N, C-alpha and C positions, 0 to 999 in steps of 0.2 A: 383559533389555535395558533400558537406561535410557529413560525416557519423555521426549519432546520436545514443545515447544510446537506442533509440526506434527503431533502425534497427532490423529486425528479426534475421539476422545472421551477426554480425559485422565482418569486414575483418581485423581490426587491430590485430596485434599479441596479443595472449592471455597471459597476465601476471597477476598472482594472487597477491593480496596485503592484508595484515592483517588489520582488523578493530576491535577495542575494544569499546564497547558501554555499558554504565550503564543505564539500562532501568527499571524503576519501582522497583528499589532495587535489580536487578539482573545484574551481570556482564556477558556480552555476548562476547565471542571471535569468531569473524566471519572472513570470507575471501571474499574480493571483487575482482574485476578484470577489466582489460582494456576493453573498449567497453560497460561497464555497468555503470549505473548512480551512481555517487558519489564514484568513485574508491578510495579506501584507506582512506575513512573518513565516518563519519556520517554527512550527509548534514544538513545545518542549519534548513531547514523546518521540517525535520523529528525529529530533536532534540527538536524543539519547540512543535511539536505534542506530544511527550512523556512528556515533562516537564509540559505542560499545561493540561494534561489529566490524568485520572486514568485508570487502566485496566478495562475491562468489569466486571461488577458484576453479570450479568445475561446472559442467553443464553449459547449455547454449540457449535455452529458452526459459524466460522468467515471466512471472505475473506480478504486477503491482495491484493488490486487492484493496479497493476503496481508495483510488489513486488521488482524489482531490485534483489539484492543479498539476500533478504529475511528478513531484520532486523525487520520490523513491524510484519510480520506473526510469526516469531520465538519468538519475545517478547510476543505476544499473547499466543502462545503455552506454553511458560515458565511461564507466570503469571497465566494461567488458566490450571492447569494440567489435567483436565478432558475434555478439549475442543478439537474439531476437527477443524483444520485450513487448508484452501485452499489458494493458492497464484497463481496469474496469471500475466504473462508478455509476451509481444510479442517477447522479446529478448531471444533467446534460450540459450545464454551464462548466462543470469541472472537466468533463470530457473535451469540450471545445478548447479550454485553456491548456489542458495537457497536450493536446495535439499541436496547438500553436507553439507551446514552449519547445516541444520536440523539434518542430521545424526551425525555430529560431536558433536552436543549439546544434543543428545539423545532424540529428539522429532520426529524423522522420522516416527514413527508409527502413529503419529497424525497430520502430516504436509505433504501436497502434493502440489508441485509447478508444473505448466504446462502452456503451451501456451493456448490462449483462446479456441481453438477448442478441447483441451484435457480435459477441465473442463466439468463434466456431465451436460447435458442440463437441467436436472430436479433439479439441486442443488438449495436448498433454504438455506439462511444463516440468522443468527440472527443479525449480525453486519458486516459491511464493513469498513475497515480502509484503508486509502490511502493518500499518497502524490502524487496526480495524475500528469500525464505527461502534464503539461500545455503547454509546448512548441511544442506539436504536432499540435497546432492551435485550435482555438475556435470551428470550426465545428467538427473536429475529437474528441475533448474533449467532446463535447455535445453528439456525437454518442456513445462514450465510456460509459459515465455515464448513458445514456438511455438504454444501453445494460445490464448493471450490476445492477443498482439500483432496477429494478423489481425482482431481485433475493432475495431481503429482505423479510423475513417472516412478516406477519402482526404484527405491533408493533415494527418492527425492525428499526435499525438506521444505518446511515453511518457517520463516523467521518473523515473529510477531512482537510488537511492543504494546504493552498493556499497563495501565495505571494500577498500582497495588490497591489503591482505595476504590478502584472500579472493578475489582474482582479478579485480578490476574491469577492469584493462587487457586481460587475455585475454578477458574477457566482451565488452568493447567491440569487439575484433577479430573475435570469433566472430559477433557480431550483424551486423557489416558483411558478413562472408562469407555470411551467410544472406539477404542482401538487405535488411537493415534498417540504413540509414546511421545511425551513432551518433557523437556528438560529446561531448566533456567540457565541461560548463558550469562546473564548479567543482571544487576540491580543497581539503579542510580536515579536520584532525584524523584523517588516515589514511583518509578516505573520498573517493570520487569521486561527483560528481553527473553522471549521463549523460542525454543527450537522444537518444531513438530516434525516427527519423522514418519514417512510412509512405512508401515509395518511390513 
């Protein structure tokens, strides 16, 4: 079976690769790696998410869901200097890179990446930001979202970027049917930016 970036412990040789991203007016010098989503680049979906959104204006606790090497969570921590950011990924190599990147950029005191079971059970967040791992399959994706969306505080929101051809519109409908009102904030380069509200 082919190995994917959503494998818990990738077996491909670990090679680091630099990535530079300009996000919300900040230059972020990051390190990605083999066996982790978007090695050596800022993927198109995440780039659309950043370009079509503004950093949070409210709240103090955020979650980067499916963090990869940590670019979304670190961007949140950089844009909101008083914020506490958590990041979660099943890929242990991604978690390692995300924490290393946070340390290199001076936000490690406010940024923690971990595997799902390492995140405190009672964690409640004001916002979730995610380029979710659509390719894990619809059923697994639904389970993932229904596990983490309930962590939103009352009045909280999630901001997701999803490829239109990967089912963004059907996901929007499904979220609404599950009691999570979802609106489209933007559409660009074949991606939708969705906002999910805690009802």
